[in-house]
ROSE-725931 format. One record per residue (C-alpha): residue in one letter; x negated, z negated, y negated. Coordinates in steps of 0.2 Angstrom, whole numbers, padded with zeros to 4 digits, always signed. Layout:
N
AXZY/...
END
This chain:
268
M+0000+0000+0000/I-0005+0004-0016/P-0006-0010-0028/R+0006-0006-0044/R-0005-0008-0060/D+0002-0012-0076/R+0005+0001-0090/T-0005-0002-0105/G-0002+0015-0113/L+0010+0029-0116/S+0011+0043-0102/L+0010+0063-0109/I+0029+0063-0109/E+0029+0047-0120/V+0017+0053-0132/T+0027+0073-0132/V+0041+0063-0137/S+0037+0054-0149/T+0028+0068-0161/L+0044+0078-0160/L+0055+0060-0168/T+0046+0063-0185/G+0058+0064-0200/L+0065+0054-0215/I+0079+0042-0216/I+0085+0041-0233/V+0094+0021-0234/G+0107+0015-0247/A+0101-0001-0251/L+0116-0009-0257/R+0112-0027-0266/C+0126-0036-0273/V+0118-0044-0289/A+0131-0040-0301/G+0120-0035-0314/T+0117-0055-0315/A+0099-0053-0327/G+0108-0040-0338/S+0121-0051-0341/Q+0111-0066-0345/T+0102-0056-0357/A+0117-0049-0367/A+0123-0066-0365/V+0107-0073-0375/N+0110-0058-0388/R+0126-0064-0391/T+0120-0080-0396/Q+0107-0076-0404/A+0117-0066-0415/V+0130-0080-0420/L+0116-0094-0425/L+0108-0077-0438/A+0124-0074-0444/E+0128-0091-0447/D+0110-0093-0454/L+0114-0080-0467/L+0133-0085-0472/E+0126-0104-0475/E+0113-0097-0489/I+0125-0086-0496/L+0140-0101-0498/Q+0125-0110-0507/L+0124-0101-0523/D+0136-0097-0537/Y+0152-0089-0537/A+0146-0079-0551/E+0130-0077-0561/P+0125-0091-0569/D+0113-0086-0582/D+0117-0067-0588/A+0133-0055-0592/V+0143-0057-0576/L+0142-0041-0566/F+0148-0037-0547/G+0132-0034-0537/R+0112-0039-0542/E+0110-0040-0561/N+0093-0035-0571/G+0076-0041-0562/E+0084-0046-0547/A+0075-0033-0534/A+0085-0028-0519/A+0067-0030-0509/S+0065-0046-0512/R+0081-0062-0510/A+0071-0075-0521/A+0078-0072-0538/W+0096-0071-0528/D+0109-0084-0539/D+0126-0080-0532/A+0135-0072-0520/D+0138-0055-0525/D+0120-0052-0526/Y+0120-0048-0508/H+0133-0035-0508/G+0127-0020-0498/W+0115-0029-0494/Q+0105-0026-0475/S+0090-0030-0467/S+0079-0025-0453/P+0071-0035-0446/P+0081-0050-0453/Q+0071-0062-0464/D+0070-0077-0471/R+0074-0079-0492/A+0056-0080-0492/G+0055-0063-0484/T+0047-0070-0468/A+0055-0059-0452/V+0062-0072-0442/A+0069-0060-0427/S+0061-0042-0422/S+0064-0024-0429/R+0077-0022-0414/W+0091-0034-0423/E+0099-0030-0441/R+0110-0039-0454/R+0121-0032-0465/V+0133-0041-0480/A+0149-0034-0487/V+0155-0046-0502/A+0173-0043-0508/I+0185-0050-0522/V+0198-0052-0514/S+0216-0059-0517/K+0220-0079-0515/D+0235-0077-0505/D+0230-0065-0495/P+0212-0066-0490/G+0208-0057-0475/G+0213-0041-0484/A+0212-0027-0494/A+0199-0030-0510/V+0204-0032-0525/T+0196-0020-0537/T+0202-0024-0556/G+0200-0041-0561/D+0194-0057-0554/T+0204-0069-0543/G+0190-0083-0541/V+0190-0077-0523/K+0176-0070-0514/R+0176-0064-0496/I+0159-0065-0489/T+0158-0056-0471/V+0140-0056-0461/S+0137-0042-0447/V+0121-0043-0436/L+0117-0030-0424/Y+0105-0026-0410/D+0099-0008-0407/G+0113-0003-0417/I+0126-0009-0408/L+0138-0025-0418/L+0136-0041-0410/A+0143-0053-0423/T+0154-0055-0436/L+0156-0072-0446/T+0166-0070-0463/G+0168-0085-0476/L+0176-0087-0493/Q+0170-0093-0510/T+0180-0098-0523/E+0176-0101-0543/A+0181-0118-0541/W+0163-0119-0530/I+0178-0123-0514/S+0165-0112-0503/M+0168-0114-0481/I+0153-0116-0470/P+0153-0108-0454/D+0164-0120-0444/Y+0172-0114-0427/A+0183-0131-0430/E+0190-0126-0448/A+0202-0114-0450/T+0195-0110-0466/T+0179-0099-0459/T+0184-0084-0447/G+0172-0077-0435/Q+0174-0064-0422/L+0164-0057-0406/P+0166-0041-0395/P+0176-0044-0380/V+0165-0053-0366/N+0155-0039-0359/S+0155-0035-0340/A+0142-0028-0328/P+0147-0012-0320/S+0146-0007-0302/A+0135+0005-0295/F+0137+0016-0280/I+0127+0030-0270/A+0133+0044-0260/V+0122+0052-0251/H+0125+0069-0242/T+0110+0071-0230/M+0104+0054-0223/S+0090+0061-0211/G+0081+0076-0206/T+0064+0082-0198/G+0049+0087-0209/S+0051+0088-0229/L+0069+0085-0234/T+0080+0087-0251/V+0096+0076-0252/A+0108+0076-0265/L+0113+0059-0273/D+0126+0057-0282/G+0129+0041-0292/G+0147+0047-0299/A+0157+0034-0292/S+0148+0020-0301/T+0161+0012-0314/D+0160+0000-0327/P+0176-0012-0331/E+0176-0006-0352/N+0173+0011-0347/Q+0156+0011-0356/P+0144+0026-0354/L+0132+0024-0340/E+0114+0026-0338/F+0107+0031-0321/T+0088+0027-0316/W+0085+0031-0299/D+0069+0026-0287/F+0067+0036-0272/G+0057+0023-0264/D+0041+0036-0265/D+0033+0032-0280/S+0044+0043-0290/A+0060+0040-0301/G+0072+0051-0308/S+0087+0050-0321/G+0104+0054-0323/E+0122+0054-0311/T+0117+0065-0299/V+0099+0071-0293/S+0091+0081-0279/H+0072+0074-0271/T+0065+0080-0259/F+0055+0069-0248/V+0037+0074-0240/N+0029+0070-0224/T+0013+0073-0221/G+0012+0065-0205/N+0018+0064-0187/N+0028+0048-0190/T+0042+0041-0195/H+0045+0037-0214/V+0059+0025-0221/F+0062+0028-0239/T+0074+0015-0247/V+0084+0025-0262/T+0089+0013-0277/L+0101+0017-0291/T+0102+0005-0306/V+0116+0008-0316/R+0117+0000-0336/D+0130-0001-0349/I+0124+0000-0369/H+0127-0020-0368/G+0113-0020-0357/A+0122-0025-0341/Q+0117-0018-0323/D+0120-0018-0308/V+0111-0008-0293/A+0112+0001-0278/
END
């Protein structure tokens, strides 16, 4: 009887079969991250926007209702340069002013140039301070509106009222005399990949489609693809060729990141 030997390698048939099993497998890796990182960034930006608005509105409300030294004019008077707030001494000096990056009263930047603050001042009726601006005469009530934008997107608006009798409304959420508003809370989009060819032998061109991705607010989405082979692409639909240069089985993980205009994102 011939002793049975343990197998220590592949037979010729096994080697031949294994070399024929070279191909490409495309895997759509679904990752349920729900845009956590993007949502957190958006929340931080919204909070920062409110703080920037409060800071500037409080600065304005500390000043006189009207020009204390020269003839009363609506807007900046002579000697009050537009480039510096240091000499501004009444509320309507700020009308039409905007700054990016935001600066303190001394001109020192307090945030990056991605941020912008804008101010609008209007004389309004004391009976309807939220209504249209009064264009003739002075009612003794001014409405100051501070808007804060990030990358050109409005994140916060705060409004305060100042009266000729020096009754001002400093921003306070507990008081009805000051109003503040924010856009609705943004929800992250949902990413989805449709792959028309999942596997094949040799180099393979695959059509990838992210068109089924959705956004709860129907905002435009940005599509970024990572093909898993050190290359990337963009666009709702893409076509990519995966190259097999050796007689091995290759697995490529394709990911799609969709991002809305507020930075919230999801990955599939």
